[in-house]
N, C-alpha and C positions, 0 to 999 in steps of 0.2 A: 721559467722555476716554477714550480707546483706550488698553487696556492694551498695552504696548511687551512682543512676544513675547521672549522667554528666547534670549540668545546660544547659538549654539551652542560646544562647549569647539572649542578647534583641535584637529585632530590632528596626533598625534604622528607624525612622520617616522620611518619603520621603517629608512631607509638614510641618516644623516648625509653632510652633504656632506663632514665632517672625517674620515670613516670611510677608514684607509687598507688597501690591500690587500698582502699580504703579497708579496714578490717570492722567486719561487726563484731561488737562487745559479745559479752556473756549475757548483758541485760538484754540487748538489741534482740539476739537468738531466742529468749525466751517471750520476746514479742510478737517474732515471727511462727515461733511454734504453735502459740495460742490461736493465730490467726487459721493457723491451717486446722487447727482441731475445731474452731467454729466452722470451715468449711463441708470438715467430715458430719461434724454431730454440731448445729449451732445452740443447742441449749445442755450443750456440754456441764458448763459451769453452773446453769440456772440448776439443774439436778444435785451437783455440788451442797450447792446452797440452800435447798431443799431440804436433804438430807441432813443437815446439821454440822456438817464437813468444814463449809467454810464461815467465815463471822460474817453476820448479819451488815450491810452497808447503811448508810445515816439513808433517809428519806431524801434529800439533796443534798448539793456542795456545801448548802450552810448548816444543815444540823437536820436533825429530827424537829417533825411538825412540832407545835404547838398541841395539847391536847384539845381544845375546841377547834381547831382547824385542821386536825388529821382527817384522812380520806378514810369514808367509811370501809370496814371489813380490812383495812392496813395491816392489823395484826394477824388478823386469820391467814391472808396468802402469807404471811412470815412463818407461820407453823406448820411446820406439817407431824402429823398423829402415826408413828410408825411401834409395830410391836414388838417390844424388847426378843432381839434373837434376828430377826428375820432380816438384816441385813447380812447376817455370816451363810444364811440359807441359797441355795439354787432354786434359778425361777421355778423348775416341777416343783420343789419342796413347800415351795409360797404358794403357787396354785392347791396344792393338797393340803397346805396349813388352814387356807382361808376357808375351803371347801369343807372341810373338817368342821373349824369355827362354828360353818351356817348351818350344818346339820344336825351336829352332835347335840347344841341345846343343853347343855349339864352335863353331859353322858359320860364326860372324860373321866377315866380311872388310872390316877398313878402305882406303878408298881413300883420293886426295889430299886431298880435298873434308872431311877426318873425320868421312862419314856411313857409314854401314853397314850392307850387305846380306846378310839371310838366303842362305844358297847351301841349297839344297836339290834331291834324285839327283830326287825328280819333279821333271816338268816343271810346277808350277803357280805361280802368278803371285807372283812374290816381294814380298813386303810391305817399304815402304821409311819410314823412321822420319824426318822433318823433322827439322831443325837446331833445338834448344828456343829460346825465347823469350832476351833479352838480359835481361829482368827487372828492367830499370829502376825501374818502378812495383813491383815486389813488394816485400810486406812482409819486412822483418829479424828476429832475433832481439831480444827486449828480456832484454838485461841487465837483474837485479835494481839497484837504483840505493842509494843510500849512503842516503837518505831512509827504506827500507825496514830497512834496518842498527840508523840510528839510532832509530827507533822500535821496531822489536825489543828493543832494547838497554833502553829507557825513559828516553832521553837529551834527547827533545825535550819545549820546555812547552806541549804541545798533545793533546786528547783529545777523542774523540767525545762529544756531548754527548746523550743518547738523549731527546728529548720526544715528546709522546702525539700531535703532529703533524708529525712529522718529525726528521732530525737536523740537529746543529747541533757549530760546530766552538768548543770549548771551551779557552780559553788559560789556564794556570796563572801567567801574570803578571796583576798589576796593569795596564799597560799594553804594548799588543804595540810602540809607539816605542823601548820600554825597552831591547828585547832590542840583543845584538850581530847587527847584519846584514852584517860580514865572516863569521860564522861562520855563521849560520842561513839565510841568502835562498840562498846557493850549493846549500846540500841540500835546502831546499825545492822549488827550481827543478830540481833533479836528480831528484826527485821525481813531474815533470808529465809522464813518461812512463810510470808505472805504470796498470796498467790491473786493479790488484784492490784489492777494499777490504780495510781502513779506509786503506790507504795513499795511493791518489787521490783519495779523498772530502777528507780531510788537507790535504794535499799541494795541489790545487788550489786550497780556501778558504784556506789558509794564507797563500802567494802573494800572493791577491787581500788578505787584510787586511794582511799588511807593506807592501802597493806604495800603498795607503789613506791607511796611518798613519808610511809613511817619510819620505816630506818629503826633506831633506835629506841623510838615511842614504842615499840609495839610489844616486846617480851613485857615490860611490868603488868602490860592488862591482859596476859594471856589466863591469870587466874578466873578476869571476872567474866570473859567469854565462853567459859567452860558450859553455863544454865543456858543460854541460848542456842549453843552446840545441842546441847542434848536434848532440849524443848523440839529443835527443828529434825532432829534425827528419830524423834519418837513420836512422828505424825503419822509414822508410816508410809507416808506418801512419796512414791519410786521420782516425782519429778523434784519435791524437794530435798529428798535424800541426797540427788545426781547435784543438786546445784551447794548443797552445803559441802559434798566431798569436795568438787572443785575448789572451794573456797579453802579448804582445810590443807589443800595441797599447794595453794599459794599462801595461804599463813606460814608454813614449814618453811618453804624457801624464800621468804620476805627477811630472815634476819637472822643472823646468828642465834644459836643457843633457844631458839623456839621450840625446836623440835623435841629437844631436849625437857624444856616446861612442861608439853604436853603427856611427856610419859606416864608422871604422878594421878591423870586424871582417864587412863586408857581404860579403868572401869567403868565409869561414865559415858564414855564413845563405843567403843568396841564392843557391846553386845548387842545392839544393831545391825554392825558389820557383818558380826557372827552368822545374823540372820537371812540377810540378804547374799553373804558369800558366793552362794553358787546359784546367784539368779543373771543365768546368764539365756539368752536365745538361741534355741536350735533349728535350725533355718535349714539343713543339710546342708545341698550345693546352691542354693538360692542365694542373692546378695543384699544384701544387708543397705541400702541405698541411705539411710539416716546414722551412719555408722561415725558422722562426721560432725554430729551435734552431741557424740558422747554420753549418750542414756544410759550406756549399759553398765548396772550398778556393780554385775560381777566382774569386770573391766575395772570398773573404776574403783571400786573396795580393792580390789589387788594393787593396784597404783599407789593408792593412798598406803595401802600397811607397808610398801617397798618404802615409800621416801618417810614413814615413822619408824622403821628400822635401821635407813640408810644416815638419818640428822640425827636419830634419839639416843645416839650414845650407844655404851655396851649393853644397858639395863633393856634397851628398848625390846630386844627378839624375845626375852623371856618372858616379859609383861605380855607382849603380844600371844607368846605361845600362851600363856596361861588362860586367856580370854579367848583366844581361837584354835582351839588344837590342831586344826586340819591347816593351818598355816605353813607355810615352810621357806627357811630363809632366803633370799635374795643373794645374802652375802657370803653365808657358809656354803659355799658348794661341794 
């Protein structure tokens, strides 16, 4: 009788089907994007701070130095002298403006069109400076937020949990839903315009956590969120606007009637939408490898407006059309 071959032991699957992949949060994605920008340009944030676009950080983690212990020239390093209107000029216009200011020595004359010419006794060609751009899409100064002030004082029930595989947001309360949303949610929304860590990380992740657990507590707080939303959009910073647009999409989907509660405040939010609605990237037949980051303002605005129309009730479309004439309905097709 033939002996039966011993059965082979089943191989263990090194990748079980129930393995859950860790999802990178929106706040962590912003930190990764910052690290990538520092590789490309290590001084990109220093340039923004010196031009006055970002608020000044304290001298130390414990606050500013006293007057008698302050290092020399610390105030000089924090100040940058900028000629009004120079930020709106191109590099060639700035060089022309600098050369004209050095050589003119008070020989500038203004005509009726408010442009000036350099008058010289020598018969050389006179450099003409074109009028500066209107600057509708130019970045504005980001003022310090209330979130920064409350966090520095230790008044917020949140902190950064430094783990081995990345930072996480750690709440000091048993449940986020037990917080006073009338007090904390507007403060966290005000911190969405921050670009410094840990303020931005905690504000962005804190807002997503509160919107996820808020439920019926979110709807009564909507009127208090309009001013922080408008302030963040008016910074004209594409990164801040993209962050706010993603939060607005989550806000509309966070509870019933929230979309309809935003309809009376379209006049405060949608003017910035109208400016950046056609802000798309024309790359031809190339591949946009950063598409997963969702930083294209044109696509984000279109998605947000569609959510506003779907969840805003019967008056949503006419109000959107009044502020953004080029918008086409996604329902009345």
